[in-house]
C-alpha positions in Angstrom: -29.0 -61.5 -2.9 -27.7 -58.0 -3.2 -30.9 -56.0 -3.1 -34.6 -56.3 -2.2 -37.7 -54.6 -3.8 -40.3 -52.8 -1.5 -42.8 -51.9 -4.1 -41.1 -49.3 -6.3 -38.3 -48.9 -3.8 -34.9 -50.8 -4.2 -32.8 -51.2 -1.3 -29.4 -52.9 -0.8 -29.5 -55.9 1.5 -26.5 -54.6 3.4 -28.1 -51.3 4.2 -31.3 -53.0 5.4 -29.3 -55.2 7.7 -27.5 -52.1 9.1 -30.9 -50.3 9.7 -32.3 -53.4 11.5 -29.2 -53.7 13.6 -29.5 -50.0 14.6 -33.1 -50.6 15.5 -32.1 -53.6 17.7 -29.6 -51.3 19.4 -32.1 -48.6 20.0 -34.6 -51.1 21.4 -32.3 -52.7 23.8 -31.0 -49.3 24.9 -34.6 -48.1 25.5 -35.4 -51.2 27.7 -32.1 -50.8 29.7 -32.6 -47.1 30.3 -36.4 -46.9 30.7 -36.2 -46.8 34.6 -34.0 -43.7 34.3 -36.0 -42.3 31.3 -32.9 -42.5 29.1 -33.1 -43.5 25.4 -30.3 -43.8 22.9 -32.1 -43.5 19.6 -31.0 -39.8 19.2 -27.4 -40.6 20.1 -27.5 -43.5 17.6 -28.7 -41.1 14.8 -26.2 -38.5 15.6 -23.4 -41.2 15.8 -24.4 -42.4 12.3 -24.5 -38.9 10.8 -21.1 -37.9 12.3 -19.6 -41.3 11.2 -20.9 -41.0 7.6 -19.7 -37.4 7.3 -16.1 -38.3 8.5 -16.0 -41.4 6.4 -17.1 -39.3 3.3 -14.6 -36.5 3.9 -11.6 -38.9 4.3 -12.6 -40.9 1.2 -12.8 -37.7 -0.9 -9.4 -36.6 0.4 -7.9 -39.9 -0.6 -9.4 -39.9 -4.1 -9.2 -36.1 -4.4 -7.7 -36.2 -8.0 -10.6 -38.1 -9.2 -13.2 -35.8 -7.5 -11.4 -32.8 -8.6 -12.2 -33.5 -12.2 -15.9 -33.5 -11.3 -16.3 -31.6 -8.0 -20.1 -31.8 -7.9 -19.8 -35.5 -7.3 -18.4 -34.8 -3.9 -21.7 -34.4 -2.4 -23.4 -37.3 -4.4 -23.0 -39.9 -1.7 -24.9 -42.4 -3.9 -21.5 -43.4 -5.3 -20.9 -45.2 -2.0 -17.6 -43.5 -1.5 -16.9 -43.9 2.3 -13.7 -44.8 4.2 -15.3 -47.5 6.3 -12.7 -47.7 9.1 -12.6 -43.9 9.6 -16.5 -44.1 10.1 -16.1 -46.8 12.7 -13.4 -45.0 14.5 -15.2 -41.7 14.6 -18.5 -43.6 15.7 -16.6 -45.1 18.7 -15.1 -41.8 19.7 -18.5 -40.1 19.5 -20.3 -42.5 21.7 -17.4 -42.5 24.2 -17.6 -38.7 24.2 -21.4 -38.7 24.9 -21.1 -41.4 27.6 -18.5 -39.4 29.3 -20.7 -36.3 29.3 -23.7 -38.1 30.4 -23.1 -41.0 32.8 -26.7 -42.2 32.8 -26.3 -42.8 29.2 -23.3 -45.2 29.5 -25.0 -48.5 30.3 -28.0 -48.3 27.9 -25.5 -47.1 25.2 -23.0 -49.8 25.8 -25.5 -52.7 25.9 -27.5 -51.3 23.1 -24.4 -51.1 20.9 -23.4 -54.6 21.9 -26.8 -55.9 21.0 -26.6 -54.1 17.7 -23.2 -55.4 16.8 -24.3 -58.9 17.8 -27.4 -58.6 15.5 -25.3 -57.3 12.6 -22.7 -60.1 13.1 -25.5 -62.8 13.1 -27.3 -61.3 10.1 -24.7 -62.3 7.5 -23.6 -58.7 6.8 -20.0 -59.3 7.7 -19.8 -61.9 4.9 -21.0 -59.2 2.4 -17.8 -57.2 3.3 -15.5 -60.2 2.3 -17.1 -61.6 -0.8 -14.3 -64.0 -2.0 -16.4 -66.9 -0.7 -19.2 -66.3 -3.0 -19.9 -68.1 -6.2 -17.5 -67.7 -9.0 -18.2 -66.3 -12.5 -21.9 -67.0 -13.4 -22.1 -69.6 -16.4 -25.1 -67.5 -18.0 -24.9 -67.7 -21.8 -24.7 -64.1 -23.2 -24.7 -62.7 -26.7 -22.5 -60.3 -28.5 -23.9 -57.4 -30.6 -23.0 -59.5 -33.7 -25.1 -62.3 -32.4 -22.4 -64.7 -31.2 -22.9 -66.7 -28.0 -20.3 -66.3 -25.1 -19.7 -66.4 -21.4 -18.0 -64.3 -18.9 -15.3 -66.9 -18.3 -14.4 -66.7 -22.1 -13.8 -63.0 -21.8 -11.8 -62.9 -18.6 -8.6 -64.0 -20.2 -7.1 -64.6 -16.7 -7.4 -61.0 -15.8 -9.5 -59.2 -13.2 -13.0 -58.3 -14.5 -15.4 -55.6 -13.9 -19.0 -56.5 -15.2 -21.4 -53.7 -15.6 -25.2 -54.5 -15.8 -26.9 -51.7 -17.6 -29.7 -50.5 -19.8 -30.2 -47.5 -22.2 -33.4 -46.4 -20.3 -31.7 -46.3 -16.9 -30.6 -42.7 -15.8 -28.0 -43.9 -13.3 -26.5 -46.2 -16.0 -26.2 -43.3 -18.3 -24.5 -41.1 -15.6 -21.9 -43.6 -14.8 -21.2 -44.8 -18.4 -18.6 -42.1 -19.2 -16.6 -43.1 -16.1 -16.6 -46.8 -17.1 -15.8 -46.0 -20.6 -12.8 -43.9 -19.6 -11.7 -46.7 -17.3 -11.8 -49.3 -20.0 -9.6 -47.1 -22.2 -6.9 -46.6 -19.4 -7.0 -49.9 -17.3 -5.4 -52.4 -19.6 -4.8 -54.8 -16.9 -8.6 -55.1 -16.1 -11.3 -56.7 -18.5 -14.4 -54.4 -18.5 -17.6 -56.1 -19.7 -20.9 -54.3 -20.4 -23.9 -56.6 -20.1 -27.1 -54.9 -21.5 -30.2 -56.1 -19.6 -33.4 -57.0 -21.6 -32.7 -54.7 -24.6 -32.2 -55.7 -28.3 -28.8 -55.4 -30.1 -30.3 -52.5 -32.2 -31.3 -50.5 -29.1 -28.1 -51.1 -27.3 -25.9 -50.3 -30.3 -28.0 -47.1 -31.2 -27.6 -45.7 -27.7 -23.8 -46.3 -27.7 -23.4 -44.8 -31.1 -25.5 -41.6 -30.2 -23.4 -41.1 -27.1 -20.1 -41.9 -28.9 -19.1 -44.6 -26.5 -16.4 -46.8 -28.2 -16.8 -49.8 -25.8 -15.5 -53.3 -26.2 -17.1 -56.3 -24.8 -20.6 -55.2 -25.0 -23.0 -58.1 -24.4 -26.8 -58.8 -24.4 -28.8 -60.5 -21.7 -32.2 -60.5 -23.2 -33.7 -62.6 -20.5 -31.9 -60.6 -17.6 -30.6 -64.0 -16.5 -27.2 -62.6 -15.1 -28.9 -60.3 -12.8 -31.1 -63.1 -11.3 -28.0 -65.4 -11.1 -26.1 -62.8 -9.0 -29.2 -61.8 -6.9 -29.6 -58.2 -8.2 -32.7 -56.6 -9.8 -31.2 -53.1 -9.5 -29.6 -51.2 -12.3 -26.9 -50.3 -12.6 -25.1 -53.2 -10.8 -21.3 -53.6 -11.2 -19.5 -56.7 -10.2 -15.7 -57.0 -9.5 -14.0 -60.3 -10.1 -10.4 -61.0 -9.3 -8.2 -63.0 -11.8 -9.2 -66.2 -10.3 -12.9 -65.5 -11.0 -13.9 -64.7 -7.4 -16.3 -62.0 -6.6 -14.5 -59.5 -4.4 -16.8 -56.5 -4.5 -20.1 -55.2 -5.9 -21.7 -51.8 -6.4 -25.4 -51.0 -6.8 -26.0 -47.6 -8.3 -23.8 -45.0 -10.0 -20.1 -45.2 -9.8 -18.1 -42.1 -9.7 -14.5 -41.8 -10.8 -13.5 -42.0 -7.1 -15.6 -44.8 -6.0 -14.5 -46.8 -9.0 -10.8 -46.1 -8.4 -11.1 -47.4 -4.8 -12.8 -50.6 -6.0 -10.2 -51.1 -8.6 -7.6 -50.7 -6.0 -9.2 -53.5 -3.8 -9.6 -55.6 -7.0 -5.8 -55.6 -7.7 -4.9 -56.2 -4.0 -7.1 -59.3 -4.1 -4.6 -61.0 -6.4 -1.7 -60.8 -3.8 
């Protein structure tokens, strides 16, 4: 499962697990430090914000050429563009600095963080960062705009594959479509597939024609079976499969040129 629905709110499972792990850390830190009236919740929030800011800045610097073409996307963190290990490193430096400045904070902070890391490790979240053990390409039967039946395996042709689940009524899908369309034109070594969720051929084709998108591999999933098969009810959802049909990455929400480029780099590296 990639996302959960809380009423009208859709949340990524990985984000929920991280939030729960931080709550565990805050709770343990509170219990350890309550005699000295020391809490770590504020420190954890500050740590998270500083780490996210650093991870975003480094990611933007790495993929600056892509962001320079659309500078307003730098502040749109919904594209998921963060340099993970930079964030981890900055978080460790930050908590070390806070503990050095305030000795009473050291024990609650250390034990709280250990509890949070343990909770995160046991939640299954680490497996979401290394997705090659997940199921291979789904065998869902899909339909071309011309009405022919096909599957993702038939379209892969032994190449890495990017599968985008979209719909014409979905604003984030519309925002990212130019990025994916341009990538399909330039990335000849990767197969891009656009699987429309729940709409008719006429609706999907009319939208693409109106927006002047000359896409290949546009498929229809009238029963939204593909989303159910991979555990996502959110749109857009983009799946990244290596040449052996293994799921190596996913993205829920809008892709920017920078975040797509980073995921394509990981996709290529997975074949070596």
